[in-house]
N, C-alpha and C positions, 0 to 999 in steps of 0.2 A: 818676573818673567820667565816661563816656561814654553818650552822650543817643545812644540808638539806638529799632530797633522789635521787636518779637518777637516772632510769629506775629500779623502788621499789629498789634502794638502800641504805642501810646507806653511806654517805658522806660529805666531809668538799668543801666551794667552798671558790675563793679567787678571785679576778674579780680587774678590772679598767674600764674607760670609753670606753675601745679599749679588750682587752682579758680578757674570763675566765677560769677560771682552774676549773677542780673537781677530789679530790684524792676520791674515796672508800675505807670503812672502814674494810672493808674486802678482805685481797693480798695487801693495801696499790695502786692498779691501778691506775697512770693517766690518768683517764677515758678523760677524754677533758682538749683538750685548742680551744678553741670561739673564733675564728674572729669574733665579735660583726661588722663590717662591710659587711660583706656575708654573717652571719649567718652561716657560716661553719664549721667544730669541725672532721678538718684532719684526728684523730685518730680512728683504727678502732671500732666496738660495735656490735659485735656479732650477728648476723640474731636470737639463739635464744635465749630462755626467760629463767633469773636466776636460779638458784636451788632456794628454798623458795616462789616460787612463784607456782598459785596455775593450772598451767597447766605447769607444770614447763619440761623440756626434759631431750629423757635418753640418759647419759652423759656416760652409758656405766660402766664397772668392770675393771679399767687399771694404769698405777699412772700416765696417765695424768686427769682424766675422775674428782678428786677434783680441778684442775689449775682451769679446760676448763669451771668450772660449775660456776666460778665467773670471769672470763678473760673478760678484756677491756681493750683496749690501750696501757699504757705502762708498760711492767710488768717487774718489777724487778726479777732477775733470781740471787738468793743469797741461799746455797753455793755450788749451781749446775747449771752448764750449758747443759741443755740435759737430758739425763731420765735418774733412777735412774738402778744399777746393780738389776738382778732378786734376786738378795738375802734382798737388801737392798728394794728391790719393795716389797718385802711380810714379811717384816719387816713395813713397812706401807709410803716409803721415796716417798714423791711427782716427776715429770718432772720439773725440773727446781727449786729444792728447798723451805725452807718454805715458803720464804721469799711473795708468791705466795699468798698466802690462811692463813697466821696468819691474828688474828684482829690485826689494829694499832688501836695506842691513839694518839691526837690529842689536842695541847695547841697551845698559843701564835698567832701570827699571823696565820704561817698555821708550827709547826714543828708535824712532824707524827713519831711513834715512835714504836720499836716491839724488841719481842725477840724470839729467834729460837732458842727450848728449844730442840732440837734434833740438833743439830748441833751448840749449845753451843754457839752461836753469836746472839750480839748486834747491831741495826739496827736502825740510824736516819736520816732523810732529812728533809732539811728545804727548804721550797719552801719562795719566792717574788716578787711579780712583777715590774718590773721600765719598761714602756711602752710597747712596743711589747712583750718583753723577761719575760721567764719564769726564775728567776735564783734560781742554784738548787745549798743545799751542801749536802754530804751524808759521813757517819762514822760510820765503819763495826770495831767493838770492839768484840776481841777472846777473850771469857771469859774462854774458857779452859788451862789447866799449858802444854800444845803442841802445838811447832810451829807445821802450819798448812795446806797445798796447799788448798784451794777456790776458784770457778769461780764466778766472778762478771760484770754481765750485763746489760743493761739495754736491754732491749727487749721493741723497740719501733717499733708498728703494726700498719700500714694505713689503712684506705678502704673510700670506699664510700659515700656521692656523689667524692671527694678527690677523688679514686683513679678513675683510666679508663683507661682500656685495650686502647695499642695502640696512647693514646695523656698522661699520666704522666709522667713525664721526673725527669730526679733523677742526681745526678753529686757530686763527696766526690773525694779529692784527694788522690787516692793509689796508692801503688807502686806494688806492687803485689798477684797475685787472687788465689786462687786455689778452684775446688769444690769440693765438698764434695763425700768422697768414688774414687777419681782418677778422675772425670766426668771432661768436659769443662768448665769454668771458664762459669758460665752466663755472659748477656748483663746486665750492670749496668744501661743505662743511658733511658732508656724508657723502664715501662710497657707492655711487648708485650701481645699479644693473646695468643702464645705459654708458658708461662709464669705455672708452674703447681708447685706439691707440692715435686717435685722430687728438685727441681731446686735451690740449696743453694750454693753459692760459698762465701768462706772468704778472709776476702783482708786486706793485708794490710797495716795500713795509712802512710803515706808521711816522713820517717824518718826527711827526710829537716826542716820538717815544727813543729815549736812547735805547734799548734796550730791542731785539726782532726777534720770534719765535714760532716755534708754528708744536702744537700738541695734535695727537690725536691715541685716540681710547675705543678699545674695543671693549667687546659685551664680556669681554671676561673681567673684565674692570680692570685692566694692563692695562696702564696709560705708557708712552711716551713722547718726547717732546727736545725739543731741539732750542738752545739759549744761543744767540751771538750777540756782536755790536752794530747794531746799522750802519756806520760808517765802516764797519766792516767791506759789509755783505748785506746793499740793498733792497738783491730780491732774490724774490723767491717764485722759482715757476715749479708746477703741476701739471706731473704726468701719470696716465691712466694707460696700462692696456688690459684689458679683459678678452683673451682669448680669443683676439681680433686678429691678430700674426700668423699665419699657414705657414710662414715657411720655415723653415730649419733656419736656428735650434727650438727656434718657437713652438709653431707646429700647435697651433691654437692651443697649451697647455697652459698658456700663463700669464696671475693674475698679479696684478703689480699695483704700486700708485709711488712713484718717485714725490718725492720736498725736494726741493732741489737748490737753494739756495748760496749767491757767490754776487759777481762783480755785473754779472749780464743777466738782459734779463731770458731770452731764447737763445734757442739751443741752433748755430748758423754757423756757417763757414765766417773763416776770417777778417775777408773782405766783408761781409756785409755788415757785421760789428762794428767797425769800422766806420764801414757806410753811417749806419742807424745811430754813430753819434749819445745819440740821447734820447731819450723817453721821459715824459713829463716833467721833463727840466730837470732828469738826472742823466751821468753818465750811464753805457752800456759796454763797457771796460774799464780796464783800469793800468795807468802807465806805469813802470815799473824803467829807473835812471839807469844808465848805463853805469852796472857793476853796483846797482843800489839792492837793495832789500825791502822788503814787505812780513810785516806779520801781522797775523789776529788770532783769536782766543774767543774758542765758543766751549759749551759742550754739549751733553744729551743727558739723559734722566732717564730712569725705567721702574715703576711701583704701582700698584694699588691702586686706583682712585676709586673714588664713588658714582664720578659721573666725570665730562674732559673735561680738563681744566682750561680755567677762561682766562686766566696769567701765569704770567714769567714766573711770580713769584707762589703759585698755587702748583707749579711743574717743578720750583725748586726745593717745594718742603711734600717730593712726594717719598 
């Protein structure tokens, strides 16, 4: 593990001869999974200047502002997936929960730890490299004496130069899909010119498969994918931003796609998540026992492919 800076942010890096992984100290974001063959990082680096820099962007004053000041790449959403309620926001709760803004401590080869003081949760993420695979293990511990429902989502966001309108392709084994607000489900297979911030679709991963996964493939023939246990994260949400958010810090200049797998189908308030209960016969949150722990394991992989991988085994073979 190397302590360094990344886009003027404190960070740590882990690398081998094939890939390099960068994790930010503030927010714990996995900002980079660099493929050394092509020199491309498929993860999203925002076009604005991070907070604390001399020319820092105006981030507004709402529940998203603190997260947007530092977000990059793969963001952890815990214990919210979505916005806080109005009263939670007034009390200082941020969008997608504290995990994306607190300070992380690092030790060993690459173990990341943080405490979520308001949520009364402890979080640990261990990362190691195996060829082109980034092996990740996570544990969430409930420090309170109450059983409680939580959201736990891996908000993986892809961006340029890997993401290109009308060209970058996607695959995932989904069983059923529902657009947010009862809208029609969005097209999954190709990032289109029509993709916009209004486009969000929840996908139930194939219940007949032990493994869930998604793959994305760019015209440069670089592929990235994530593979996880469906029992840990049964849902995947797909969100797009195609230069449609014109307010700061977006300013109409952002192209992204979020591939967000977790225990909840939609980004919504805690009350909405609980009241939704289930969808397609599948729970929409995780109940964590008092003083209890839950762990999950998954991996990311990057490499060259002649076409978009069609199975989790093809992904693993990159």
